[in-house]
TIMAR-905870 format. One line per field, with one value per residue (C-alpha): residue number from 1; residue in three letters; y, x, z. Coordinates in nm, 3 decimals, always signed. Last residue first. Layout:
N
i	c(NUM,...)
aa	c(Ala,...)
y	c(Y,...)
x	c(X,...)
z	c(Z,...)
This chain:
357
i	c(357,356,355,354,353,352,351,350,349,348,347,346,345,344,343,342,341,340,339,338,337,336,335,334,333,332,331,330,329,328,327,326,325,324,323,322,321,320,319,318,317,316,315,314,313,312,311,310,309,308,307,306,305,304,303,302,301,300,299,298,297,296,295,294,293,292,291,290,289,288,287,286,285,284,283,282,281,280,279,278,277,276,275,274,273,272,271,270,269,268,267,266,265,264,263,262,261,260,259,258,257,256,255,254,253,252,251,250,249,248,247,246,245,244,243,242,241,240,239,238,237,236,235,234,233,232,231,230,229,228,227,226,225,224,223,222,221,220,219,218,217,216,215,214,213,212,211,210,209,208,207,206,205,204,203,202,201,200,199,198,197,196,195,194,193,192,191,190,189,188,187,186,185,184,183,182,181,180,179,178,177,176,175,174,173,172,171,170,169,168,167,166,165,164,163,162,161,160,159,158,157,156,155,154,153,152,151,150,149,148,147,146,145,144,143,142,141,140,139,138,137,136,135,134,133,132,131,130,129,128,127,126,125,124,123,122,121,120,119,118,117,116,115,114,113,112,111,110,109,108,107,106,105,104,103,102,101,100,99,98,97,96,95,94,93,92,91,90,89,88,87,86,85,84,83,82,81,80,79,78,77,76,75,74,73,72,71,70,69,68,67,66,65,64,63,62,61,60,59,58,57,56,55,54,53,52,51,50,49,48,47,46,45,44,43,42,41,40,39,38,37,36,35,34,33,32,31,30,29,28,27,26,25,24,23,22,21,20,19,18,17,16,15,14,13,12,11,10,9,8,7,6,5,4,3,2,1)
aa	c(Pro,Gln,Glu,Asp,Asn,Asp,Asp,His,Pro,His,Tyr,Asp,Gly,Glu,Glu,Asp,Met,Ala,Asn,Cys,Phe,Ile,Met,Arg,Gly,Ser,Ser,Thr,His,Lys,Val,Ser,Leu,Val,Leu,Ala,Asp,Ile,Thr,Asp,Gly,Ile,Phe,Ala,Gly,Gly,Gly,Asn,Val,Val,Val,Met,Thr,Gly,Asp,Glu,Leu,Tyr,Gly,Val,Gly,Gln,Arg,Pro,Glu,Lys,Gly,Phe,Arg,Gln,Ile,Lys,Ile,Lys,Ile,Arg,Glu,Gly,Ala,Gln,Met,Leu,Pro,Lys,Leu,Ala,Asn,Ser,Leu,Ala,His,Ile,Asn,Ile,Ile,Arg,Val,Gly,Glu,Ile,Ala,Ser,Ile,Gln,Val,Arg,Ser,Ile,Asp,Ala,Thr,Leu,Ile,Asn,Gly,Asp,Leu,Leu,Arg,Ala,Leu,Arg,Leu,Leu,Lys,Ser,Met,Phe,Asp,Lys,Val,Glu,Pro,Phe,Asp,Thr,Asp,Asn,Tyr,Arg,Met,Glu,Leu,Gly,Pro,Leu,Gln,Glu,Leu,Lys,Lys,Val,Val,Glu,Leu,Ala,Arg,Lys,Ala,Lys,Asn,Arg,Leu,Met,Glu,Asp,Ser,Ala,Glu,Ser,Gln,Ala,Tyr,Leu,Asp,Lys,Leu,Leu,Phe,Arg,Pro,Leu,Val,Leu,His,His,Asp,Ile,Met,Gly,Ser,Ser,Ala,Leu,Asp,Ile,Ile,Arg,Ala,Asp,Ala,Leu,Val,Ser,Ser,Asp,Ile,Ile,Leu,Asp,Lys,Lys,Lys,Gln,Ala,Thr,Pro,Thr,Phe,Lys,Val,Phe,Pro,Ile,Ser,Val,Tyr,Leu,Glu,Asp,Ser,Ala,Arg,Leu,Thr,Met,Ile,Thr,Gly,Leu,Tyr,Thr,Gly,Phe,Leu,Phe,Leu,Cys,Ile,Lys,Val,Ile,Glu,Leu,Ile,Gln,Ser,Asn,Leu,His,Ile,Ser,Ala,Ala,Ser,Ile,Asp,Leu,Val,Ala,Arg,Phe,Ile,Leu,Val,Leu,Ala,Glu,Gly,Met,Phe,Phe,Gly,Ile,Phe,Leu,Gly,Ile,Ile,Ala,Ile,Asn,Phe,Ser,Arg,Leu,Asn,Phe,Arg,Lys,Phe,Leu,Leu,Asp,Phe,Gly,Ile,Leu,Leu,Phe,Gly,Leu,Leu,Ser,Gly,Leu,Gly,Val,Gly,Met,Leu,Leu,Asn,Pro,Phe,Thr,Tyr,Gly,Ser,Asp,Gly,Ser,Ile,Met,Tyr,Thr,Thr,Ile,Phe,Phe,Ile,Cys,Leu,Ile,Phe,Phe,Phe,Leu,Arg,Thr,Phe,Ala,Leu,Ala,Ile,Asn,Met)
y	c(+10.275,+10.577,+10.878,+11.185,+11.230,+11.241,+11.544,+11.545,+11.617,+11.550,+11.234,+11.280,+11.285,+11.615,+11.792,+11.698,+11.378,+11.323,+11.003,+10.748,+10.537,+10.375,+10.286,+10.000,+9.913,+9.958,+9.664,+9.772,+9.666,+9.871,+9.934,+10.038,+10.300,+10.426,+10.726,+11.048,+11.288,+11.600,+11.735,+12.057,+12.161,+12.131,+12.100,+12.180,+11.899,+11.643,+11.572,+11.218,+11.133,+10.938,+10.799,+10.700,+10.469,+10.632,+10.454,+10.775,+10.788,+11.000,+11.252,+11.319,+11.534,+11.505,+11.794,+11.740,+11.418,+11.361,+11.451,+11.783,+11.800,+11.755,+11.655,+11.553,+11.234,+11.126,+10.781,+10.632,+10.267,+10.185,+9.956,+9.810,+9.945,+9.732,+9.879,+9.835,+9.546,+9.336,+9.637,+9.665,+9.298,+9.302,+9.597,+9.410,+9.121,+8.782,+8.549,+8.173,+7.969,+7.699,+7.836,+7.892,+8.025,+8.245,+8.410,+8.527,+8.715,+8.893,+9.141,+9.310,+9.427,+9.518,+9.192,+8.954,+8.618,+8.301,+8.044,+7.679,+7.802,+7.642,+7.706,+8.075,+8.107,+7.969,+8.213,+8.511,+8.420,+8.386,+8.733,+8.876,+8.724,+8.650,+8.302,+8.141,+8.343,+8.197,+8.360,+8.235,+8.486,+8.532,+8.825,+8.812,+9.077,+9.057,+9.231,+9.259,+9.614,+9.796,+9.933,+9.689,+9.789,+10.155,+10.080,+9.871,+10.163,+10.394,+10.147,+10.154,+10.539,+10.527,+10.286,+10.506,+10.815,+10.634,+10.508,+10.846,+11.007,+10.769,+10.764,+10.471,+10.475,+10.394,+10.122,+9.925,+9.954,+9.829,+9.533,+9.443,+9.447,+9.220,+8.980,+8.968,+8.829,+9.001,+8.754,+8.864,+8.588,+8.670,+8.922,+8.938,+9.029,+9.260,+9.571,+9.755,+9.532,+9.634,+10.008,+9.977,+9.785,+10.080,+10.274,+10.108,+10.104,+9.826,+9.628,+9.657,+9.506,+9.175,+9.061,+8.691,+8.610,+8.307,+8.046,+8.002,+7.649,+7.776,+7.675,+7.324,+7.267,+7.301,+7.016,+7.210,+7.032,+7.169,+7.050,+6.891,+7.072,+6.887,+7.036,+6.777,+6.822,+6.965,+6.686,+6.430,+6.366,+6.317,+6.091,+5.889,+5.836,+5.727,+5.488,+5.333,+5.278,+5.120,+4.899,+4.782,+4.722,+4.499,+4.315,+4.239,+4.127,+3.897,+3.749,+3.680,+3.517,+3.291,+3.202,+3.084,+2.885,+2.705,+2.747,+2.508,+2.645,+2.418,+2.298,+2.626,+2.823,+3.008,+3.031,+3.147,+3.423,+3.538,+3.550,+3.766,+3.993,+4.029,+4.110,+4.376,+4.535,+4.532,+4.717,+4.979,+5.029,+5.094,+5.318,+5.537,+5.558,+5.636,+5.907,+6.066,+6.068,+6.217,+6.492,+6.564,+6.607,+6.825,+7.062,+7.061,+7.177,+6.960,+7.208,+7.045,+6.695,+6.616,+6.788,+6.573,+6.260,+6.326,+6.387,+6.046,+5.887,+6.041,+5.892,+5.551,+5.565,+5.669,+5.376,+5.130,+5.267,+5.273,+4.920,+4.792,+4.931,+4.781,+4.439,+4.452,+4.542,+4.259,+4.256,+3.941,+3.693,+3.582,+3.934,+4.206,+4.392,+4.458,+4.560,+4.808,+4.955,+4.993,+5.150,+5.388,+5.503,+5.578,+5.758,+5.979,+6.090,+6.141,+6.383,+6.565,+6.622,+6.742,+6.971,+7.130,+7.196,+7.345,+7.569,+7.729,+7.662)
x	c(+10.104,+10.036,+10.254,+10.080,+10.116,+9.743,+9.707,+9.488,+9.123,+9.023,+8.817,+8.471,+8.384,+8.193,+8.467,+8.725,+8.923,+9.296,+9.391,+9.607,+9.918,+10.044,+10.410,+10.522,+10.849,+11.213,+11.250,+10.938,+10.570,+10.331,+9.982,+9.710,+9.446,+9.354,+9.105,+9.224,+9.060,+9.265,+9.480,+9.654,+10.018,+10.063,+9.723,+9.786,+10.032,+9.766,+9.650,+9.790,+9.863,+10.173,+10.152,+10.474,+10.434,+10.590,+10.378,+10.161,+10.089,+10.304,+10.234,+10.343,+10.178,+10.162,+10.052,+10.353,+10.553,+10.829,+10.602,+10.561,+10.569,+10.374,+10.023,+9.833,+9.641,+9.285,+9.199,+8.928,+8.944,+8.891,+9.206,+9.282,+9.520,+9.694,+9.803,+10.172,+10.244,+10.428,+10.650,+10.760,+10.835,+11.040,+11.236,+11.288,+11.443,+11.409,+11.702,+11.627,+11.938,+12.031,+12.372,+12.329,+11.977,+12.058,+12.343,+12.091,+11.895,+12.208,+12.207,+11.888,+12.057,+11.799,+11.849,+11.672,+11.849,+11.653,+11.706,+11.825,+12.054,+12.375,+12.253,+12.187,+12.521,+12.701,+12.510,+12.587,+12.962,+12.974,+12.814,+13.093,+13.385,+13.678,+13.581,+13.847,+13.727,+13.372,+13.171,+12.882,+12.786,+12.429,+12.230,+11.854,+11.581,+11.306,+11.045,+10.789,+10.867,+11.100,+11.402,+11.650,+11.528,+11.586,+11.948,+12.009,+11.877,+12.123,+12.404,+12.303,+12.311,+12.656,+12.777,+12.646,+12.815,+13.150,+13.127,+13.055,+13.332,+13.605,+13.853,+13.689,+13.570,+13.204,+13.337,+13.496,+13.170,+12.973,+13.209,+13.179,+12.792,+12.811,+13.040,+12.787,+12.517,+12.170,+11.869,+11.509,+11.256,+11.101,+10.861,+10.890,+10.532,+10.484,+10.433,+10.696,+10.971,+10.851,+10.840,+11.198,+11.317,+11.203,+11.514,+11.717,+12.093,+12.022,+11.881,+12.210,+12.406,+12.208,+11.987,+11.929,+11.556,+11.454,+11.225,+10.858,+10.820,+10.783,+10.426,+10.497,+10.753,+11.130,+11.382,+11.707,+12.031,+12.397,+12.426,+12.092,+11.791,+11.473,+11.133,+10.941,+10.656,+10.858,+11.113,+10.836,+10.861,+11.234,+11.217,+10.933,+11.134,+11.440,+11.261,+11.058,+11.365,+11.562,+11.271,+11.199,+11.566,+11.589,+11.267,+11.375,+11.719,+11.564,+11.320,+11.601,+11.804,+11.513,+11.447,+11.815,+11.792,+11.475,+11.182,+11.024,+10.747,+10.569,+10.847,+11.035,+10.729,+10.890,+11.228,+11.081,+10.882,+11.193,+11.390,+11.116,+11.116,+11.492,+11.473,+11.204,+11.421,+11.730,+11.529,+11.401,+11.750,+11.880,+11.589,+11.660,+12.027,+11.930,+11.689,+11.963,+12.187,+11.901,+11.834,+12.209,+12.220,+11.909,+12.065,+12.401,+12.259,+12.244,+12.321,+12.663,+12.512,+12.593,+12.929,+13.040,+12.897,+13.108,+13.411,+13.361,+13.302,+13.620,+13.818,+13.663,+13.754,+14.111,+14.135,+14.007,+14.269,+14.562,+14.476,+14.442,+14.782,+14.946,+14.778,+14.873,+15.231,+15.268,+15.313,+15.150,+14.934,+14.776,+14.670,+14.877,+14.917,+14.550,+14.482,+14.767,+14.642,+14.286,+14.418,+14.659,+14.433,+14.152,+14.381,+14.516,+14.156,+14.085,+14.380,+14.301,+13.939,+14.050,+14.312,+14.066,+13.820,+14.080,+14.217,+13.887,+13.684)
z	c(+10.417,+10.189,+10.190,+10.059,+9.678,+9.616,+9.836,+10.142,+10.219,+10.585,+10.591,+10.744,+11.111,+11.107,+11.286,+11.018,+11.001,+10.941,+10.777,+10.963,+10.946,+11.266,+11.317,+11.537,+11.709,+11.636,+11.396,+11.219,+11.224,+11.012,+11.133,+10.880,+10.794,+11.140,+11.126,+11.286,+11.540,+11.621,+11.900,+11.792,+11.792,+11.418,+11.266,+10.900,+10.859,+10.964,+10.613,+10.619,+10.977,+11.065,+11.429,+11.606,+11.909,+12.216,+12.477,+12.527,+12.149,+11.922,+11.647,+11.288,+11.025,+10.644,+10.432,+10.204,+10.266,+10.517,+10.817,+10.993,+11.367,+11.694,+11.583,+11.897,+11.841,+11.917,+11.773,+11.545,+11.440,+11.077,+11.060,+11.396,+11.661,+11.913,+12.247,+12.327,+12.554,+12.296,+12.217,+12.576,+12.614,+12.283,+12.431,+12.763,+12.589,+12.749,+12.683,+12.691,+12.725,+12.471,+12.398,+12.026,+12.029,+12.330,+12.143,+11.882,+12.148,+12.260,+11.975,+12.103,+12.428,+12.694,+12.890,+13.131,+13.128,+13.208,+13.480,+13.531,+13.803,+13.650,+13.295,+13.372,+13.553,+13.250,+13.020,+13.243,+13.255,+12.878,+12.849,+13.055,+12.846,+13.069,+13.194,+13.424,+13.716,+13.686,+13.974,+14.194,+14.458,+14.361,+14.494,+14.538,+14.466,+14.726,+14.506,+14.779,+14.878,+14.630,+14.818,+14.659,+14.314,+14.388,+14.496,+14.186,+13.969,+14.147,+14.063,+13.693,+13.698,+13.849,+13.585,+13.299,+13.456,+13.477,+13.119,+12.989,+13.198,+13.091,+13.374,+13.548,+13.910,+13.838,+13.595,+13.883,+14.090,+13.786,+13.736,+14.104,+14.071,+13.758,+13.949,+14.234,+14.005,+14.044,+14.056,+14.008,+14.073,+14.410,+14.251,+13.871,+13.777,+14.075,+13.861,+14.059,+13.900,+13.553,+13.649,+13.793,+13.484,+13.274,+13.391,+13.135,+13.220,+13.472,+13.181,+12.982,+13.280,+13.253,+13.533,+13.588,+13.582,+13.789,+13.636,+13.743,+13.876,+14.227,+14.299,+14.177,+14.449,+14.375,+14.395,+14.429,+14.350,+14.369,+14.732,+14.845,+14.994,+14.928,+14.821,+14.629,+14.385,+14.088,+14.104,+14.106,+13.720,+13.727,+14.041,+13.889,+13.567,+13.750,+13.974,+13.692,+13.479,+13.757,+13.872,+13.512,+13.451,+13.761,+13.696,+13.339,+13.451,+13.716,+13.468,+13.210,+13.490,+13.594,+13.224,+13.194,+13.519,+13.395,+13.624,+13.874,+14.095,+14.338,+14.575,+14.559,+14.668,+14.956,+14.790,+14.465,+14.640,+14.826,+14.498,+14.341,+14.645,+14.627,+14.243,+14.303,+14.585,+14.362,+14.094,+14.348,+14.487,+14.132,+14.051,+14.358,+14.257,+13.894,+14.005,+14.208,+13.900,+13.686,+13.941,+13.940,+13.564,+13.562,+13.815,+13.641,+13.301,+12.985,+12.714,+12.637,+12.657,+12.283,+12.299,+12.597,+12.434,+12.124,+12.345,+12.499,+12.158,+12.028,+12.313,+12.253,+11.888,+11.986,+12.220,+11.954,+11.707,+11.952,+12.074,+11.715,+11.621,+11.928,+11.873,+11.500,+11.602,+11.852,+12.229,+12.371,+12.181,+12.500,+12.605,+12.754,+12.423,+12.383,+12.745,+12.741,+12.418,+12.552,+12.884,+12.712,+12.424,+12.662,+12.900,+12.625,+12.528,+12.903,+12.933,+12.607,+12.710,+13.050,+12.899,+12.659,+12.936,+13.157,+12.879,+12.797,+12.480)
């Protein structure tokens, strides 16, 4: 929690105690110890309630908050309009309609609340059908409901982002924060050679992304100088823009569950797009090296998936037919276990101690 937030909470907590205590001791009974004690207690309770609401709406982003506020204003005017119409109807038909004053007030309250609720709900539902430019608020049309993707520095270190951007799946939705770019320029001049080379490769990826036709990558100038942690800046920007974060760092997926921001991992996306293999399916695989067990060979599919072939150790350097036994999912991807097949399509003999899936 930063200093500004802590100061704001403490300031309003003290204000709650001050105002409630002042009200209690300024009553008819005047300044007494019970009134003072009750004022401090009620003020503290109100202060804790304010902080509780703050924590409750921690994940409520600024865009949604502003839309709700505008909806309340529209609902307020709608409620007032309904009450005015009701009064006009009563004035016109005053001779024929006679209602108790208490019933009249209840009807007016019901009409006002109905109008306020209806206006707020309609504004929230219509936010995707309107396109209005308001500071800090963007009502987007239905065609633009797809969320923006905010680039993480780890993605720029992975050249696969260029292929992903070239596919057209993320056109008009890629956002590069300026503070990330400034950090990369600072790292490109660092004394650490490894860090410097990594930053230069990332800047080269940025240039290639800028040159891709149709991508239209956007830059965002929003910065949070009071926040020192780089990931915290990305999370705050994602909440502000109501977007997702595109990363290549597996450890950051857990942070998203805490902060309420979806983090899309490029490794998980790559694994999800790998072709599925079913037991009993025949594949062609080039055996590149020996496996851990005797007579076992190892090959790789075009997407990098490891294929362990029982009986394939005798075919190093050759492309053979293999029969899929099973597919094993690991933290680093998938592994396919197969049996080698001879030219007639039968299982190639292998030892009993070969590794089985």
